[in-house]
N, C-alpha and C positions, 0 to 999 in steps of 0.2 A: 493260770497260775502266775505268769509273769506280771500281769496287771495287779494281782494281789501283793506280790513282792514289791513292786514299784510303789504301791500305796503305803506299804509298811515303811519303806525308805522315806517317803514323803512325810509320814507321821513322826519320824524321828528328826529329820533335817529340814522340814518345811518345803522341800522340793525333791524331785527325783532326777535332777540333772546329772551330767557326767561326773562332776566333782563329788556330789553326794553318793553316787553309786561307788566311786572309788573309795571314799571314806568308809562306806558300809562294809567293805571287804574285811576291815579290821574291827568291826563293831560287834561285840557279843550279843547285843540286843537284836541286831539284824540276823545273825546266825541262828539265834533261838527262834525268831519269827519264821525264818525259812523252814526250820525243822517242824515247827508247829503246823505250818501250812501242809507239809508233807504228811504229818501224823493225822491231820484232819481229812486226808484223802479218802475217797470212796473205794479206792483200791486196797483190798485187805493186806496184800503183801507189802505194798508201799507203806501202809499204816504201821504194820508190825516192825519193819526195819527202821523206819524213821523214829517211831516211838521209843524203841530200845536205845537208839543213839541219843535222842533227846533226854531220856532218863539218865543215861550214863554221863552226858556232858553237862546238863543243866539241872538235873533233878526236877524236870518238868514232865508231867504226864497228861497226855491228851487222849481221851477215850474215843474209840471208833464211832464215828457218826456225829461228832461235835460239829456244829456249823459256825464258822467264824468269817465274818464279812471283812471288807477292806479296811486298812488303816490301823492294824494292830500295833501297839507300842508297849514293849516290855522293858521299862527303864533299867530294872535290875533282874535279869532273867534267870531266876533260880527258885526252886521249891514252889512250883505252881501246879495245881491240878485243875483240869477242865474236864468235867464229866461228859460222858458219851451223848447224852441227850440235850446238852446245853446249846442254846441258840444265842449267838453274839452278833450284835449289830456293828455298824461301821464305827471306826475311830475309838475303840476301847483302849484305855490306858490301864494296864494291870501291873501292879508292883509285886515284889517278892512275897512269898509265903502265903499266897491266896489260894482258896479252894472255891471252885464254881461248880455246884451240883454234887449230889451223892445219892445214895439209895432212897433218900426221902423225896427225891425229885430233882428235876433239872430246870434251872431258871432260864428266862429270856431276858437278855440285856439289850435294851434299845440303843440307838446311836449315841455316841459321845459320852458314854459312861466312864468314870474314873474310879478305880478301886485301889485304895492305899494299902500298905503292907499288912500282912497277917490277918486279912479279913476273910470271912466265910459267907458265901451266899448259897443257900440250899432251899430245896422245895420247889414246887411248881409255881414260882412267883415271877412277876415281871418287874424289872427295874427300869423306870422311865428314862426317856432321853435326857442326856446331860446331867443325870444324877451323879452325886459324889458320895462315896462310902468311905468314911474315915478309917484310919488305922485301927487294927485290933477289933473290928466290928463283927458281929454275928447277925446276919440278916436272914430271916425265915418268913418274911411277909413282903408283899408287893410295895414298891415305892413309886410315888407319882413323879412325873418329869421335873427336872431342875430342883430336886430335893438334895439337901445335904444331911446325911445320916451318920450318927455316931452311936456306938454302943454294942 
């Protein structure tokens, strides 16, 4: 867990040195990342408690069983949904108002994906490594690596 939190600090500040760790104590993005990590826990009680706090503080909902790799960056940590079956690779940057997965299926986001505000990714789709999804987009099909998608 500590390695994941350090990777999230590194995603925000470029390093996880002492000064960055101190700055992260006052950073809402890091607070949200920590709660997302706890909400993605395999421990049901930890999931429930941290999920409720995450919803109350940031309006972020993480479904039980979501898999989130290292380097999560939430620049504006509010109004985000990550569905329970979602698989998220390393170094995801996820802006406010985004939904990842729903009853139609849960996506796999490969490493280095960036999703801009108010976008939705649903279905059993794969978003390729280093793809960029523009603001206000709806994605229900797979995207190849290094794609920029709008729409």
